C-alpha positions as CSV (number, residue, x, y, z in Angstrom):
1,M,-8.2,31.0,-8.0
2,G,-10.0,29.5,-11.0
3,F,-6.8,29.2,-13.0
4,A,-5.0,27.6,-10.0
5,L,-7.8,25.0,-9.7
6,L,-7.8,24.3,-13.4
7,F,-4.0,23.9,-13.3
8,S,-4.2,21.6,-10.3
9,A,-6.9,19.5,-12.1
10,L,-4.9,19.3,-15.3
11,K,-1.8,18.3,-13.4
12,G,-3.8,15.6,-11.5
13,L,-5.2,14.3,-14.8
14,F,-1.7,14.3,-16.4
15,L,-0.2,12.4,-13.4
16,L,-3.1,9.9,-13.5
17,C,-2.4,9.2,-17.2
18,I,1.3,8.8,-16.4
19,G,0.4,6.4,-13.6
20,I,-1.9,4.3,-15.8
21,F,0.7,4.3,-18.5
22,G,3.3,3.1,-16.1
23,I,1.2,0.1,-15.0
24,G,0.3,-0.6,-18.6
25,F,3.9,-0.6,-19.5
26,L,4.7,-3.2,-16.9
27,I,1.9,-5.4,-18.2
28,A,3.1,-4.9,-21.8
29,I,6.7,-5.9,-21.0
30,H,5.4,-9.0,-19.2
31,E,3.5,-10.1,-22.2
32,L,6.4,-9.1,-24.4
33,G,8.5,-11.7,-22.5
34,H,6.1,-14.5,-23.6
35,F,6.1,-13.1,-27.1
36,L,9.9,-12.8,-27.5
37,F,10.5,-16.4,-26.3
38,C,7.8,-17.6,-28.7
39,K,9.7,-15.9,-31.5
40,L,13.0,-17.2,-30.3
41,F,11.7,-20.8,-30.4
42,D,9.7,-20.3,-33.7
43,I,6.2,-20.6,-32.1
44,S,3.3,-18.9,-33.9
45,T,1.6,-16.0,-32.0
46,P,-1.7,-15.0,-33.7
47,S,-2.5,-12.2,-31.3
48,F,-0.9,-9.9,-28.7
49,S,-3.3,-7.9,-26.5
50,I,-2.7,-5.4,-23.7
51,G,-5.9,-5.2,-21.6
52,F,-9.3,-6.8,-21.8
53,G,-12.7,-5.8,-23.1
54,P,-13.5,-3.8,-26.2
55,K,-10.6,-3.1,-28.5
56,L,-9.5,0.6,-28.7
57,W,-6.8,-0.1,-31.3
58,S,-5.5,-3.0,-33.3
59,K,-3.0,-3.5,-36.1
60,K,-1.7,-6.7,-37.8
61,I,2.0,-6.9,-38.2
62,G,3.2,-10.1,-39.9
63,E,1.2,-13.0,-38.4
64,T,0.4,-11.2,-35.2
65,E,-2.5,-8.9,-34.5
66,F,-1.5,-6.3,-31.8
67,S,-4.3,-4.7,-29.9
68,L,-5.0,-2.3,-27.0
69,S,-8.2,-2.9,-25.1
70,A,-10.3,-0.8,-22.8
71,L,-9.4,-2.3,-19.4
72,P,-5.7,-2.2,-18.8
73,I,-5.8,-4.8,-16.0
74,G,-3.9,-7.5,-17.8
75,G,-3.0,-8.8,-21.2
76,Y,-2.3,-12.0,-23.1
77,V,-0.3,-13.4,-26.0
78,E,-2.2,-16.1,-28.0
79,I,0.2,-19.0,-28.5
80,A,-0.5,-21.6,-31.2
81,G,-0.9,-25.0,-29.6
82,L,-1.6,-23.7,-26.1
83,Y,-5.2,-23.4,-24.9
84,E,-5.8,-20.7,-22.2
85,P,-9.4,-20.2,-21.0
86,G,-10.7,-16.7,-21.1
87,Q,-8.8,-15.5,-24.2
88,G,-11.5,-15.8,-26.9
89,E,-11.9,-18.4,-29.5
90,Q,-8.2,-19.3,-29.8
91,Q,-8.6,-21.0,-33.2
92,E,-4.9,-21.7,-33.2
93,A,-5.0,-23.6,-29.8
94,V,-5.6,-26.9,-31.6
95,R,-2.7,-26.3,-34.0
96,D,-0.4,-29.3,-34.1
97,D,2.5,-28.6,-36.4
98,H,6.2,-27.7,-35.8
99,R,5.3,-24.1,-34.9
100,S,2.9,-25.1,-32.2
101,F,3.7,-24.8,-28.4
102,N,2.8,-28.5,-27.7
103,K,5.4,-29.7,-30.1
104,K,8.3,-27.9,-28.4
105,P,10.7,-29.5,-25.8
106,L,9.8,-29.1,-22.1
107,W,12.6,-26.6,-21.4
108,Q,11.4,-24.3,-24.2
109,K,7.9,-24.4,-22.8
110,F,9.2,-23.3,-19.4
111,F,10.9,-20.3,-21.0
112,V,7.9,-19.3,-23.0
113,I,5.5,-19.5,-20.0
114,G,8.1,-17.9,-17.6
115,G,9.2,-15.3,-20.1
116,G,7.0,-12.6,-18.6
117,I,8.4,-13.3,-15.1
118,I,12.0,-13.2,-16.5
119,V,11.4,-9.8,-18.2
120,N,9.7,-8.3,-15.1
121,M,12.6,-9.4,-13.0
122,L,15.1,-8.1,-15.5
123,F,13.4,-4.7,-15.6
124,C,13.6,-4.4,-11.8
125,Y,17.3,-5.4,-11.8
126,L,18.3,-2.9,-14.5
127,T,16.2,-0.1,-13.2
128,L,17.5,-0.4,-9.6
129,I,21.1,-0.8,-10.9
130,A,20.7,2.4,-12.9
131,L,19.1,4.3,-9.9
132,F,21.9,3.2,-7.6
133,S,24.4,4.3,-10.2
134,I,23.0,7.9,-10.2
135,G,21.9,8.0,-6.6
136,I,18.7,6.2,-5.7
137,P,15.9,8.2,-4.0
138,A,16.4,8.2,-0.3
139,T,13.1,6.7,0.7
140,P,12.3,5.2,4.2
141,L,12.0,1.8,2.7
142,L,15.6,1.9,1.4
143,Y,17.5,4.3,3.7
144,P,15.7,4.6,7.1
145,E,18.9,6.1,8.5
146,N,18.7,9.0,6.1
147,A,15.3,10.0,7.3
148,T,14.7,13.4,8.8
149,T,11.8,15.2,10.4
150,L,12.0,18.0,7.9
151,I,8.5,18.3,6.2
152,K,8.6,17.8,2.4
153,T,4.9,17.8,1.6
154,V,1.7,18.3,3.5
155,E,-1.5,16.5,2.5
156,P,-4.3,19.0,1.9
157,N,-7.0,18.7,4.6
158,G,-4.9,16.3,6.6
159,P,-4.2,16.6,10.3
160,A,-0.9,18.5,9.7
161,A,-2.5,20.9,7.3
162,K,-5.3,21.6,9.7
163,A,-2.8,22.3,12.5
164,G,-0.9,24.8,10.3
165,I,2.2,22.8,9.5
166,L,3.9,23.8,6.3
167,P,6.4,22.3,3.9
168,G,9.9,23.2,5.0
169,D,9.0,23.0,8.7
170,F,11.4,21.0,10.9
171,I,9.7,19.1,13.7
172,Y,12.1,19.5,16.6
173,G,10.4,18.0,19.6
174,S,7.2,17.1,21.4
175,Q,5.7,17.6,24.8
176,E,4.4,14.0,24.6
177,G,6.7,11.1,25.3
178,I,6.2,7.4,24.6
179,G,6.1,4.2,26.6
180,E,9.0,4.1,29.0
181,Y,9.6,7.8,28.8
182,L,6.1,8.6,30.1
183,S,6.3,6.0,32.9
184,Q,9.7,7.3,34.0
185,N,8.6,10.9,33.9
186,A,5.0,10.5,35.2
187,G,3.7,13.8,36.7
188,T,6.5,15.9,35.4
189,K,5.7,19.2,33.5
190,G,7.6,21.5,31.3
191,N,9.9,18.9,29.6
192,E,10.3,18.8,25.9
193,L,11.1,15.4,24.4
194,R,13.3,15.9,21.4
195,V,12.6,13.6,18.5
196,D,16.3,13.8,17.5
197,N,15.5,14.3,13.8
198,N,14.3,10.7,13.7
199,P,10.9,10.1,12.1
200,G,10.8,6.7,13.9
201,N,10.7,8.5,17.3
202,L,8.1,10.9,16.0
203,S,6.0,8.0,14.5
204,A,6.0,6.2,17.8
205,I,4.7,9.4,19.6
206,I,2.0,9.8,16.9
207,T,0.9,6.2,17.0
208,E,0.4,6.4,20.8
209,H,-1.7,9.5,20.3
210,I,-4.2,8.6,17.6
211,N,-7.2,11.0,17.8
212,K,-5.4,12.7,20.7
213,P,-3.7,16.1,20.6
214,V,0.1,16.2,20.2
215,H,2.0,19.4,21.0
216,L,4.9,19.9,18.6
217,S,7.8,22.3,18.6
218,I,8.6,23.4,15.1
219,I,11.5,25.3,13.6
220,R,10.4,27.5,10.7
221,K,12.2,29.9,8.4
222,R,11.2,33.5,9.4
223,A,10.4,34.4,5.8
224,Q,8.0,31.5,5.6
225,A,6.3,32.3,8.9
226,V,2.7,33.3,8.4
227,P,-0.1,33.7,11.0
228,Q,-1.6,30.3,11.9
229,K,-4.7,30.0,14.0
230,H,-3.2,27.2,16.0
231,A,0.3,28.6,16.3
232,T,1.8,30.4,19.2
233,P,5.2,31.8,19.9
234,E,4.9,30.4,23.4
235,P,4.9,26.7,24.3
236,T,1.6,24.8,24.3
237,A,0.8,22.5,27.2
238,S,3.5,23.7,29.6
239,F,6.5,23.7,27.2
240,E,9.6,25.1,28.9
241,H,9.5,28.9,28.4
242,G,12.3,30.6,26.5
243,T,13.3,27.6,24.4
244,G,12.4,29.5,21.2
245,F,14.7,32.4,22.0
246,I,18.2,31.0,21.9
247,P,20.9,32.0,19.4
248,T,21.0,28.5,17.8
249,L,17.8,26.6,17.4
250,G,19.1,23.3,16.2
251,V,21.0,21.6,13.4
252,D,19.8,21.5,9.7
253,P,18.7,18.0,9.2
254,L,20.0,17.9,5.6
255,T,23.3,19.8,5.7
256,G,24.3,19.5,9.4
257,A,24.7,23.3,9.6
258,L,23.6,25.2,12.7
259,I,20.1,26.8,12.5
260,S,20.4,30.4,13.6
261,A,17.6,32.2,15.5
262,D,18.2,35.2,13.1
263,T,16.8,33.2,10.2
264,H,14.5,30.8,11.9
265,E,12.0,30.8,14.8
266,K,10.5,28.1,16.9
267,I,6.7,27.9,17.1
268,Y,4.4,25.5,18.8
269,L,1.5,23.8,17.1
270,T,-1.1,21.2,18.3
271,V,-1.9,18.5,15.9
272,T,-4.3,15.5,16.3
273,P,-3.0,12.4,14.5
274,V,-5.4,10.0,12.7
275,Q,-5.4,6.3,12.1
276,H,-3.4,5.2,9.1
277,P,-6.0,4.0,6.5
278,Q,-4.0,0.9,5.6
279,Q,-2.2,0.0,8.8
280,K,-4.7,0.3,11.7
281,T,-2.1,0.2,14.4
282,R,-0.3,3.2,13.1
283,G,-1.0,6.9,13.4
284,M,-0.3,9.5,10.7
285,L,-0.1,13.3,10.3
286,G,-0.5,13.5,6.5
287,V,3.0,14.6,5.7
288,T,6.1,13.2,3.9
289,F,9.6,13.8,5.2
290,A,12.7,15.0,3.4
291,F,15.7,12.7,3.2
292,K,19.4,13.3,3.1
293,A,20.9,13.0,-0.3
294,T,22.5,9.7,-1.3
295,Q,25.7,9.3,-3.2
296,P,25.9,7.4,-6.5
297,L,27.5,4.0,-6.2
298,P,30.3,2.7,-8.4
299,F,29.0,0.4,-11.1
300,L,29.9,-2.9,-9.3
301,G,28.4,-1.5,-6.1
302,A,25.3,-0.5,-7.9
303,I,24.9,-4.0,-9.4
304,K,25.3,-5.6,-5.9
305,E,22.8,-3.2,-4.3
306,G,20.4,-3.5,-7.2
307,I,20.3,-7.3,-7.0
308,K,20.0,-7.2,-3.2
309,L,17.1,-4.8,-3.3
310,T,15.3,-6.7,-6.1
311,H,15.5,-9.9,-4.0
312,R,14.2,-8.0,-1.0
313,F,11.2,-6.7,-2.9
314,F,10.6,-10.2,-4.3
315,L,10.5,-11.8,-0.8
316,S,8.2,-9.1,0.6
317,V,5.5,-10.3,-1.8
318,F,5.5,-13.8,-0.3
319,S,5.6,-12.3,3.2
320,A,2.4,-10.4,2.4
321,F,0.7,-13.5,1.1
322,S,1.9,-15.6,4.0
323,N,0.5,-13.0,6.4
324,M,-2.8,-13.1,4.5
325,I,-3.1,-16.9,4.8
326,T,-1.7,-17.4,8.3
327,K,-3.1,-14.3,10.0
328,R,-6.1,-13.8,7.6
329,S,-5.1,-10.2,7.3
330,T,-4.8,-8.1,4.1
331,D,-3.0,-5.3,6.0
332,G,-0.1,-4.0,3.8
333,M,-1.9,-5.2,0.6
334,G,-3.4,-2.7,-1.8
335,G,-5.9,-3.1,-4.6
336,P,-5.9,-1.5,-8.1
337,L,-6.9,1.9,-6.7
338,M,-4.1,1.9,-4.2
339,I,-1.6,0.9,-6.8
340,I,-2.7,3.6,-9.2
341,S,-2.7,6.1,-6.3
342,A,0.8,5.2,-5.3
343,T,2.0,5.4,-8.9
344,V,0.4,8.8,-9.4
345,E,2.0,10.1,-6.1
346,S,5.4,8.7,-7.1
347,A,5.1,10.4,-10.5
348,N,4.4,13.7,-8.6
349,Q,7.6,13.2,-6.6
350,G,9.8,12.9,-9.7
351,L,11.1,10.5,-12.3
352,A,13.5,8.6,-10.0
353,L,10.8,7.7,-7.5
354,F,8.4,6.9,-10.3
355,L,10.9,4.4,-11.7
356,L,11.6,3.0,-8.3
357,L,7.9,2.3,-7.7
358,L,7.6,0.7,-11.2
359,A,10.6,-1.5,-10.3
360,F,8.8,-2.6,-7.1
361,I,5.5,-3.3,-9.0
362,S,7.4,-5.1,-11.7
363,V,9.0,-7.5,-9.2
364,N,5.5,-7.9,-7.6
365,L,4.1,-9.0,-10.9
366,A,6.9,-11.5,-11.3
367,A,6.4,-13.0,-7.8
368,L,2.6,-13.1,-8.1
369,N,2.9,-14.9,-11.4
370,L,4.9,-17.7,-9.7
371,I,1.9,-18.7,-7.5
372,P,0.8,-22.1,-8.9
373,L,-2.8,-21.1,-9.9
374,P,-3.9,-22.0,-13.4
375,I,-4.8,-18.3,-14.1
376,L,-1.1,-17.3,-13.5
377,D,2.1,-18.3,-15.1
378,G,3.1,-20.5,-12.2
379,G,-0.1,-22.5,-12.6
380,Q,0.6,-23.0,-16.3
381,I,4.1,-24.2,-15.5
382,L,2.6,-26.7,-13.0
383,I,0.1,-27.9,-15.6
384,I,3.0,-28.5,-18.1
385,L,4.9,-30.5,-15.4
386,V,1.8,-32.6,-14.6
387,E,1.2,-33.3,-18.3
388,A,4.9,-34.2,-18.8
389,L,4.7,-36.7,-15.9
390,L,1.4,-38.1,-17.2
391,R,2.7,-38.0,-20.8
392,R,-0.6,-36.7,-22.0
393,Q,-2.5,-33.4,-22.0
394,L,-5.2,-32.8,-19.3
395,P,-8.8,-32.5,-20.6
396,E,-9.5,-28.9,-21.7
397,K,-12.8,-29.0,-19.8
398,T,-11.0,-29.8,-16.6
399,K,-8.5,-27.0,-17.1
400,A,-11.2,-24.5,-17.9
401,I,-13.2,-25.4,-14.7
402,V,-10.2,-24.9,-12.5
403,F,-9.2,-21.8,-14.4
404,Y,-12.6,-20.1,-13.9
405,M,-12.7,-21.1,-10.2
406,C,-9.3,-19.5,-9.7
407,W,-10.4,-16.5,-11.7
408,A,-13.4,-16.1,-9.5
409,L,-11.3,-16.3,-6.3
410,L,-8.8,-13.7,-7.7
411,M,-11.6,-11.4,-8.7
412,L,-13.1,-11.7,-5.2
413,L,-9.7,-10.8,-3.7
414,M,-9.4,-7.8,-6.1
415,L,-13.0,-6.7,-5.2
416,W,-12.2,-7.0,-1.5
417,L,-9.0,-5.0,-1.8
418,S,-10.8,-2.4,-4.0
419,I,-13.6,-2.0,-1.4
420,K,-10.8,-1.7,1.2
421,D,-9.1,1.0,-0.8
422,I,-12.4,3.0,-1.3
423,Y,-13.2,2.7,2.4
424,S,-9.7,4.0,3.3
425,F,-9.9,6.9,0.9
426,S,-13.5,7.8,2.0
427,K,-12.4,7.7,5.7
428,W,-9.5,10.1,4.9
429,F,-11.6,12.4,2.6
430,F,-14.6,12.7,4.9
431,G,-12.6,12.8,8.1
432,S,-14.3,9.8,9.7
433,H,-11.8,8.3,12.1
């Protein structure tokens, strides 16, 4: 037992390091975009930093000092002739020679400031094209039609785990119906509503029964069957008797083959769904579902689908922000803790899903940086446009005041999302629903 706990802890630590490395990598390539365009246009770059706070490592290569700091929540490239508040002394900010930013044409300035956005988008395009070429992971976000009700993983201490549901179980049906089904069958007993291997149907049932018991029929391999305190070979809540003793129990959700009663059995479990920590109107069991395998696409098809999915990811960011502004809701938005948690979980699911999530986060970084706030690349581009129209630079004091106001607002948003993340995790951990 002690070795198993140690192994689990070490695995968790390793995955956490992988998750943090993945996020740090995306920040690094974003800053690399600025850096490369500076080099392309012969602009001096005195420093290149990943993270903020105390320096953990630094090395000067050529004219640039590269450094890694303690807090991997951002980064910066110091650009000669460009003053950016919050990045130290910036002795080169007042530089005014042919290698300074302010001496370059407007179009070169756009590429330098937008370089991080370009590289983040490029990473997403290339990653998704590669994944579509080899067979992209069949996640519900991408292939809802490939979803099954075959359980892939069970969250420890979650509702499903407490009910005795195991990985490899196939949820076949439920005594509970939803909406119209219930109204049409009011007062009837003994009917089993099949979920038809569709997590959407099951999700609807679960959502209508948050904190209420749901009676599920489950097909399980006989070799896997172990005594469960909540399991019974007979139906729970007036299931139709005898349904577990037929030669064919169903169809394998992944292969389409018939499931034989010789190798599988049907059992009945009662589970109580809980409220989803991020989406309050949804219920959850604490499981992930298996998906049918997807076929690799031809190269041109992979390019087409990669571009289409990148744009879909891109637009989803603005949809979330629009929802936050118009509905004053942060549902669907996660803070740093949620991002790290999702990255760690994707790393646990395999390299392909890890890369898929990195592509999604990368395009999020690109979209967020287009927002015209001075603290972001979009704001810097706006300032450059205003200065070009005015034909003079804005006062550094004015830019600094606006910068720190935006920084404070962004930090408040991050703090709120972090508190929301902690609250959601604590509700799940302590079972307060």
